[in-house]
C-alpha positions in Angstrom: -71.1 -55.7 30.0 -69.1 -52.8 28.6 -70.4 -51.0 25.6 -68.5 -51.7 22.4 -68.4 -50.5 18.9 -69.2 -46.8 19.6 -67.6 -44.2 17.3 -64.8 -42.4 19.2 -62.7 -39.4 18.2 -59.5 -38.9 20.2 -58.1 -35.4 20.6 -54.7 -34.7 22.2 -54.5 -31.6 24.4 -51.7 -30.8 26.8 -50.3 -34.3 26.3 -53.6 -35.8 27.5 -56.2 -37.7 25.6 -60.0 -37.1 25.8 -62.9 -38.2 23.6 -65.5 -36.2 21.9 -67.8 -39.3 21.8 -67.0 -41.2 25.0 -66.5 -44.9 24.9 -63.9 -47.4 26.1 -60.5 -45.8 26.7 -58.0 -46.0 23.8 -54.3 -46.8 24.2 -52.4 -43.9 25.7 -50.6 -41.9 23.0 -46.8 -42.1 22.7 -45.2 -39.4 24.9 -42.4 -37.1 23.9 -39.0 -38.7 23.2 -37.4 -37.0 26.3 -40.2 -36.3 28.7 -39.4 -34.2 31.8 -38.5 -36.2 34.9 -41.6 -36.7 37.1 -41.8 -34.8 40.4 -40.6 -36.9 43.3 -42.5 -37.7 46.4 -40.6 -36.9 49.6 -39.3 -40.4 50.4 -37.9 -40.8 46.8 -36.1 -37.5 46.9 -32.2 -37.7 47.2 -32.4 -35.2 50.1 -34.9 -37.4 52.1 -32.3 -39.3 54.2 -30.6 -36.0 55.3 -33.9 -34.4 56.3 -35.0 -37.5 58.2 -31.7 -37.7 60.1 -32.6 -34.3 61.7 -36.0 -35.4 62.9 -36.4 -35.4 66.7 -39.0 -38.2 66.2 -37.8 -40.7 63.7 -40.5 -42.1 61.3 -41.0 -45.8 61.0 -39.0 -47.7 58.4 -40.6 -47.9 55.0 -40.5 -50.9 52.6 -40.8 -51.1 48.8 -38.7 -50.0 45.9 -36.3 -47.1 46.2 -35.6 -44.8 49.2 -38.9 -45.1 51.0 -40.7 -45.8 47.8 -43.3 -48.4 46.8 -43.1 -50.7 43.8 -45.7 -50.1 41.1 -48.0 -53.0 40.2 -48.1 -54.0 36.5 -51.2 -52.6 34.7 -54.1 -55.0 34.2 -56.5 -55.1 31.2 -59.9 -53.5 31.6 -62.4 -56.0 32.9 -66.0 -56.7 32.1 -68.6 -55.5 34.6 -72.4 -55.3 35.0 -74.0 -52.5 37.0 -77.0 -53.7 39.0 -79.6 -51.6 40.8 -78.9 -50.1 44.2 -82.3 -48.6 45.1 -82.3 -44.7 45.1 -78.6 -44.8 44.2 -78.2 -46.1 40.7 -80.4 -47.9 38.1 -79.4 -51.2 36.6 -77.4 -51.2 33.4 -75.7 -47.8 32.9 -72.1 -47.9 31.5 -69.1 -46.1 32.7 -68.1 -43.5 30.1 -64.4 -42.8 29.5 -63.5 -39.1 29.8 -59.7 -38.6 30.0 -56.4 -40.2 30.6 -52.7 -39.3 30.9 -49.6 -41.5 31.6 -47.9 -41.5 34.9 -49.2 -40.6 38.4 -51.1 -37.6 37.1 -54.6 -38.0 38.4 -55.6 -38.0 42.1 -57.9 -36.3 44.5 -60.7 -35.3 42.1 -63.1 -32.5 43.0 -66.2 -31.4 41.1 -66.6 -27.7 40.0 -69.8 -25.6 39.9 -69.7 -25.4 36.1 -69.9 -29.2 35.7 -66.1 -29.7 35.4 -63.6 -31.6 37.4 -60.3 -30.7 39.1 -57.6 -33.3 39.6 -54.1 -33.2 41.0 -51.1 -34.3 39.0 -48.4 -35.8 41.2 -45.7 -36.3 38.5 -46.3 -33.0 36.8 -46.8 -30.8 39.9 -50.0 -29.3 38.4 -53.7 -29.1 38.9 -55.7 -29.8 35.8 -59.3 -28.9 35.2 -61.5 -31.0 32.9 -64.3 -29.0 31.4 -67.8 -30.5 31.0 -66.6 -32.0 27.6 -63.5 -33.6 29.2 -61.1 -31.0 27.7 -58.1 -30.4 30.0 -56.4 -27.1 31.0 -53.8 -26.4 33.6 -55.2 -24.1 36.4 -52.3 -24.3 38.9 -48.6 -25.1 38.5 -45.7 -25.7 40.8 -47.6 -27.7 43.4 -44.5 -29.5 44.7 -45.7 -33.1 43.8 -49.2 -32.1 44.7 -51.6 -35.0 45.3 -55.1 -34.9 46.7 -57.4 -31.9 46.5 -60.2 -30.6 48.8 -62.5 -27.6 48.5 -64.3 -26.5 51.6 -67.9 -25.1 51.9 -66.6 -21.5 51.4 -64.7 -22.4 48.2 -61.2 -22.4 49.6 -59.1 -25.0 47.7 -56.4 -27.1 49.3 -53.8 -29.5 48.0 -51.5 -32.1 49.7 -47.9 -31.3 48.6 -46.0 -34.6 48.6 -42.5 -33.5 47.7 -39.6 -33.1 50.1 -40.7 -30.7 52.9 -44.3 -31.9 52.5 -47.1 -29.5 53.3 -50.8 -28.7 53.3 -51.1 -25.8 50.9 -54.1 -23.5 50.2 -54.3 -22.7 46.5 -57.3 -20.4 46.6 -58.5 -17.8 47.3 -54.8 -17.0 48.0 -51.8 -19.3 48.0 -50.4 -20.0 51.4 -49.0 -22.8 53.5 -51.5 -24.1 56.1 -49.2 -26.6 57.8 -45.8 -28.0 57.2 -44.6 -29.2 60.7 -45.7 -31.6 63.4 -44.4 -31.3 66.9 -41.5 -29.1 65.7 -40.4 -31.5 62.9 -41.2 -31.3 59.2 -44.3 -33.2 58.2 -41.9 -35.7 56.4 -40.8 -36.9 59.8 -44.2 -38.5 60.3 -43.4 -41.1 57.7 -45.6 -42.3 54.9 -47.1 -40.3 52.0 -49.2 -37.2 52.6 -52.2 -39.1 51.1 -55.6 -37.5 51.3 -57.4 -34.5 52.8 -60.7 -33.0 53.6 -61.2 -29.3 54.5 -63.7 -27.9 57.0 -65.5 -24.6 56.8 -63.3 -23.1 59.6 -60.1 -23.2 57.4 -58.8 -26.4 59.0 -57.8 -29.5 57.1 -58.0 -33.2 58.1 -55.4 -35.3 56.4 -54.0 -38.8 56.3 -50.2 -39.6 56.4 -49.6 -43.0 58.0 -52.3 -41.9 60.5 -55.0 -39.3 61.0 -54.2 -35.6 61.6 -55.9 -32.2 61.8 -54.2 -29.0 60.9 -56.2 -26.2 62.5 -56.6 -22.8 60.9 -53.5 -21.6 62.7 -51.4 -24.5 61.3 -51.1 -26.5 64.5 -51.2 -30.2 63.7 -52.7 -32.8 66.1 -52.8 -36.5 65.6 -56.0 -38.6 66.3 -57.0 -42.2 66.3 -55.5 -45.5 67.3 -54.8 -48.6 65.2 -55.6 -46.9 61.9 -54.4 -47.8 58.4 -55.6 -44.6 56.9 -56.1 -43.6 53.3 -59.2 -41.8 52.1 -61.0 -39.2 54.2 -64.2 -37.2 54.0 -66.4 -35.0 56.2 -70.1 -35.4 56.5 -72.3 -32.6 55.1 -72.9 -31.0 58.5 -69.2 -31.5 59.4 -70.1 -33.3 62.6 -68.7 -36.7 61.5 -65.4 -37.5 59.9 -65.1 -40.8 57.9 -61.7 -42.3 57.2 -60.9 -45.6 55.4 -59.1 -48.0 57.7 -58.0 -51.0 55.6 -61.1 -53.1 54.8 -63.3 -51.0 57.1 -64.6 -47.4 57.4 -63.9 -45.6 60.7 -65.9 -42.7 62.0 -65.2 -39.9 64.5 -67.3 -37.2 66.1 -66.1 -33.7 65.2 -66.1 -31.2 68.1 -66.5 -27.4 67.7 -62.8 -26.8 67.7 -62.1 -29.4 65.1 -60.9 -32.0 67.6 -62.0 -35.6 67.2 -63.7 -38.0 69.7 -65.5 -41.4 69.7 -63.5 -43.4 67.2 -65.5 -46.4 66.0 -65.8 -48.9 63.2 -68.6 -47.4 61.1 -68.9 -50.0 58.3 -67.2 -53.0 56.7 -66.3 -53.0 53.1 -67.2 -56.1 51.0 -65.3 -58.2 48.5 -61.8 -58.0 49.9 -59.3 -55.2 49.5 -59.0 -51.9 51.2 -60.8 -48.6 50.8 -59.2 -45.6 49.2 -60.9 -42.3 48.2 -64.4 -41.3 49.2 -67.3 -38.9 48.8 -70.8 -38.3 50.1 -74.2 -37.7 48.5 -77.1 -35.3 49.4 -78.7 -37.7 51.9 -75.4 -38.7 53.6 -74.5 -41.9 51.9 -70.7 -42.6 51.7 -69.1 -43.8 48.5 -65.7 -45.6 48.9 -63.4 -46.6 46.1 -61.8 -50.0 46.1 -60.2 -52.3 43.5 -63.6 -53.8 42.7 -65.4 -50.5 42.3 -67.3 -48.0 44.3 -68.9 -49.3 47.5 -71.9 -47.5 48.8 -72.6 -47.2 52.6 -75.8 -45.8 54.2 -75.7 -42.9 56.6 -76.3 -45.6 59.3 -73.3 -47.7 58.3 -75.1 -50.4 56.3 -73.5 -51.7 53.2 -75.8 -51.0 50.3 -73.9 -52.4 47.3 -71.1 -52.1 44.8 -70.9 -50.1 41.6 -68.4 -52.2 39.6 -65.8 -50.4 37.5 -63.7 -51.3 34.5 -60.5 -50.9 36.6 -59.6 -50.5 40.2 -60.4 -47.0 41.3 -58.7 -44.6 43.8 -60.8 -41.4 43.9 -64.4 -40.4 43.4 -66.5 -37.3 43.3 -70.0 -36.2 42.2 -70.1 -33.5 39.5 -72.0 -32.4 36.4 -74.6 -29.5 36.2 -77.0 -31.3 38.5 -74.4 -33.3 40.6 -75.9 -36.6 39.4 -72.8 -37.7 37.6 -70.3 -39.8 39.6 -66.7 -39.6 38.5 -63.9 -42.0 39.3 -60.2 -42.0 38.8 -58.9 -45.4 37.7 -55.4 -46.9 37.3 -53.8 -49.0 34.6 -53.7 -48.4 30.9 -51.7 -49.3 27.8 -49.2 -47.2 25.9 -49.3 -46.8 22.1 -46.7 -49.6 21.6 -48.8 -52.0 23.7 -46.5 -52.1 26.7 -48.3 -51.3 29.9 -47.9 -47.9 31.6 -48.3 -48.7 35.3 -50.3 -46.2 37.3 -51.7 -44.3 34.3 -54.6 -42.1 35.3 -58.0 -42.4 33.7 -61.3 -40.6 34.5 -64.6 -42.3 33.9 -68.2 -41.1 34.7 -71.6 -42.7 35.2 -75.1 -41.4 35.6 -76.7 -41.7 39.0 -80.1 -41.5 40.6 -78.4 -40.2 43.8 -77.3 -36.6 43.8 -74.1 -35.3 45.3 -74.1 -32.9 48.2 -74.4 -29.4 46.9 -73.2 -27.5 50.0 -69.6 -28.0 49.0 -67.6 -29.3 46.1 -67.2 -32.8 47.6 
C-alpha cells in the first residue's frame, strides 16, 4: 500500500510544487488570479480551419471537444497499489515517491539527464523544465510552440515535438533548428491528429507518431510507415536496429535499415489488463517499459510480458534516471486543486527504485 504519515515540506518554485521529503502528492497550490492562457495545440487554434482548407491531402475528421480537440477526463483520486517482484527488474514492496507537480498539460515526454535530473516538456506553457536531483524545477528552454514530447539521441542532440499551429519537429540542442515541418508538400498539420511522441536516432533523424508512424530523415524528408496502426509512444532499441511503437493494446516492432527506413512490421507483444499503451523506455538489457492506465508494463527483449509495476495514477511517460540510472520516473495525470475541485490533466512526476538499470548509451 502507499506509504502514509511521512513528514513533507512543500516548496513553491516557478509556480510548481516539489517536496524536500518526498511522500504522497499534496493538493496543487492555487494558481495566480489571472493566469496566462495556455498554448494551443494545432487543432484547437483559431487558424486551424484555414490552414487545413489549403491542404492538398485533407486529414481525417477529428472528434471530441472544440475544433479538433479532445475532451478531458475528470481527475480521479490516487489509488492504492502494491508493488510485487519482477525478477531482475524490481523488488517487492518499494513505494513510488512524489517528486513534482504542476497544473495543466505541463508535463510530457520525460528524459533523464547525466547529472541525475529530468527534462520534461510543458505543452501549455511552451517551455522545457529541468528537475534537478532534488526535484527543484528550472526553465531551460522557452517558446517551444506548444512543445510536447522530448527525445535526446546518442550524441546528445535534443529534439521536441512542437504541437502548435504549423506543427514541427524542432531540434533544441546543440543548436535550435527545424528538422521537419512538411509532409508531401503540406504542413505536418495536414496529417491530422496530434504530434504525439518521438525518438531520435544517432544519424540526426527522428521517428514520430501523429495519427500514424513517420520518419524525418536528417534532411527533413518525412516518410510514412506501417499499416493499421493506432500509434502513441515510440522508442528505439539500444542498437537502433529495432523500433517499438505502441499500437493500442499491443506493442508493434519494425526492423530499422541503414538509411532509417523501416521494414518487417509485426506484433511484438500484447499488453495486459486492458487499456492502451502510451510512453515507453528501455533498460540496459533491452527490456521495454510501457506506460498504461494501470501502471508500467514490462516486456522482455523477446516480447514476453514480464509483469506490471502498478502506479498511484494512470501514467503517460516514463524514463530511467538518477546517478546510476536505477531510478524509474513516470509522469502521471490527475490531481486536486487547493480548493478541492479537480484539475484535470495535471502533471505529476513520481520515482521508484529499480533493480534494472536504464540504458546508458543515450538519455532514454
